C-alpha positions in Angstrom: -45.1 -13.7 -43.0 -44.4 -11.8 -39.9 -46.7 -12.2 -36.9 -49.0 -9.4 -35.8 -47.8 -6.7 -33.5 -49.8 -7.9 -30.5 -48.2 -11.4 -30.7 -44.7 -10.0 -31.1 -45.1 -7.5 -28.3 -46.1 -10.4 -26.0 -43.0 -12.3 -27.0 -40.7 -9.3 -26.4 -41.3 -8.8 -22.7 -41.0 -5.1 -21.8 -38.4 -4.3 -19.2 -40.1 -1.8 -17.0 -37.0 -0.7 -15.1 -35.2 0.5 -18.3 -36.0 4.1 -19.3 -36.9 4.4 -23.0 -35.0 7.2 -24.8 -36.9 10.2 -26.2 -36.6 9.2 -29.8 -38.1 12.5 -30.9 -34.9 14.2 -29.8 -32.7 11.9 -31.9 -31.0 13.2 -35.0 -30.9 11.1 -38.2 -27.4 10.6 -39.5 -28.4 8.8 -42.7 -30.0 5.7 -44.1 -27.7 2.6 -44.5 -30.4 0.6 -46.4 -33.2 2.3 -48.3 -35.8 0.6 -50.6 -39.1 2.3 -51.1 -38.3 3.9 -47.7 -35.7 3.5 -45.0 -35.0 -0.1 -43.8 -31.9 0.6 -41.7 -31.1 4.1 -40.4 -28.4 5.5 -38.2 -29.4 8.0 -35.5 -27.6 9.9 -32.8 -29.0 10.7 -29.4 -28.5 14.2 -27.8 -25.8 12.5 -25.8 -24.1 11.6 -29.1 -24.8 7.9 -28.7 -25.3 5.9 -31.8 -28.5 3.9 -32.5 -29.7 1.9 -35.5 -33.4 1.8 -36.4 -34.2 -1.5 -38.1 -37.6 -1.7 -39.8 -39.2 -5.1 -39.1 -42.9 -4.8 -39.9 -45.9 -2.7 -41.0 -49.5 -3.1 -40.0 -52.3 -0.7 -41.0 -49.8 2.1 -41.8 -47.9 1.7 -38.5 -44.2 0.8 -38.9 -42.5 -1.3 -36.3 -38.8 -0.7 -35.7 -36.2 -2.4 -33.5 -33.8 0.2 -32.1 -30.4 -0.9 -31.1 -27.6 1.0 -29.4 -24.4 0.5 -31.4 -20.9 1.9 -31.6 -19.3 3.6 -34.6 -16.8 0.8 -34.6 -19.6 -1.8 -35.0 -21.2 0.2 -37.8 -17.8 0.3 -39.5 -17.4 -3.5 -39.1 -20.8 -3.9 -40.7 -20.0 -1.6 -43.6 -16.7 -3.4 -44.2 -18.6 -6.8 -44.2 -16.7 -8.0 -41.1 -20.0 -8.7 -39.3 -23.5 -9.3 -40.6 -26.5 -7.1 -39.8 -27.7 -9.9 -37.5 -24.5 -9.8 -35.6 -24.6 -6.0 -35.4 -28.1 -6.0 -34.0 -27.3 -8.7 -31.4 -24.0 -6.9 -30.4 -25.6 -4.4 -28.0 -23.2 -4.5 -25.1 -26.0 -4.4 -22.5 -28.2 -6.8 -24.4 -31.0 -4.3 -24.5 -33.0 -3.0 -27.5 -36.1 -1.0 -28.0 -39.3 -1.6 -30.0 -41.1 1.5 -31.3 -43.9 2.1 -33.7 -44.1 5.1 -36.1 -46.9 6.4 -38.2 -46.6 8.3 -41.5 -45.8 11.5 -39.6 -42.9 9.7 -37.9 -44.6 10.0 -34.5 -43.0 7.5 -32.0 -45.5 5.4 -30.1 -45.6 2.2 -28.0 -41.9 2.3 -27.2 -40.5 -0.2 -24.8 -37.2 -1.8 -23.8 -36.7 -5.5 -24.1 -33.9 -8.0 -23.8 -32.4 -9.1 -27.1 -32.6 -12.7 -25.8 -36.4 -12.3 -26.2 -36.4 -11.0 -29.8 -38.5 -13.2 -32.1 -36.2 -14.8 -34.7 -38.6 -13.6 -37.4 -37.5 -10.0 -36.6 -33.8 -10.8 -37.1 -32.1 -10.7 -40.5 -30.5 -13.9 -41.9 -27.1 -15.0 -40.7 -25.5 -13.9 -44.0 -27.0 -10.4 -44.0 -23.8 -8.7 -44.9 -23.8 -5.1 -46.2 -24.1 -5.2 -49.9 -24.9 -1.6 -50.9 -23.0 1.5 -51.8 -21.4 3.1 -48.8 -22.9 6.5 -48.1 -20.7 9.6 -48.5 -21.1 10.4 -44.8 -19.4 7.1 -43.9 -16.8 7.4 -46.6 -15.8 10.8 -45.1 -16.1 10.1 -41.4 -16.2 6.5 -40.2 -14.0 4.9 -42.8 -11.4 7.6 -42.8 -11.0 7.7 -39.0 -7.9 5.9 -37.7 -7.3 3.9 -40.8 -4.4 2.0 -39.2 -6.6 1.1 -36.1 -8.9 -1.0 -38.2 
């Protein structure tokens, strides 16, 4: 069982000098994993940067997400089973991720930046967490068809 939010927040020490993005302005691209709700979703920031929202816990109707900046290339590697979800999450170039809570209205609260070195192992997927789902049409038409000889 996952630990409570309070304990986890204490383990993932906020980095005060890192500005937290305005998640309200992000645009959802699509869900990569969905089971009774989104578990892994791809978003784009207004600056067209890619982020994955990874659901890690729920407590009294509040969902906790780990938000990780990624690249289209790393998403493609994950979809093609070249890297696991754990590797994808830990692949943030600057080693920074964000923790954010959402309620049933998808209001973002309690967001903070933290070092991926501080993430609790219970919030990480297993080492063998390779993509094992149907690839969404969006990715079939965009990511997987881009530069086929490059990858």
